[in-house]
N, C-alpha and C positions, 0 to 999 in steps of 0.2 A: 497796545498790550491787550491780552485777553482777560475777560472778567467772567467769572461764574461758569456754569455748565452750558450756557447757550452760545458760547464762543463769539459773543459780540465784542467788537473793539470799542475802546474808550478813546475818544479824541481828547488830546491835551487841552485844558482850558474849559472843558465841559464837565458839569457836575455828574457824578455817578448817580444812578437811579437809587441806590441805597442811601446816599446822602439826602436826596430829595425826599424819599419816603420817611427818613428819620426826622427831617425838618417838619414835614407835614404832621407827623405823629405828635411831635412836641407842641406845635402850634394848636392843633385840635385839642390836646389835653389842656393847654393854657386857656383856650376859649370856653371850655366846659364850665368854668366858674361863673360865667356871665348868664348862663341859662338861656341862651339864644341871643343872637345879635341881628341887627338890621343890615341887609345887604348894602344899603346906602353908605354905611359906615365901615364896611369891611376893610377898606384901605387904611383907615385910621387905626383899627385894631391890629392890622399887620405891622404898621409903623411902630405902634406901641410895643408889640411883641419883639420886633427887631431891636428896638432901643434897649429893652430889658435884657435881651440876649447879649447884646454888645457891651453892656455896662454891668457886668456881674460883680464888680468890685464894691458896689454900694450895698450897705446893709439895709434891712427893713426900716430901721430908725432913720437913716439918711433919706430914704424915699419919702417917708411921712413928713419929715422936716421940710423937704423940698416942695412937697405938694401944698403945705400950709404956707 
């Protein structure tokens, strides 16, 4: 099927560029709270972000209780 004005086709099972751009925008906004991160730990931050995104049913109080 065609997407956007550039007439590029989207292959089933592949993420749309808009989906990727949105994900990166949310991740970068989430990372801003740390005021810079080390590149050695970027995979850990990504895992943390993915976990938080996948588990939105938890409240802030639940996160704090689990961390302690």
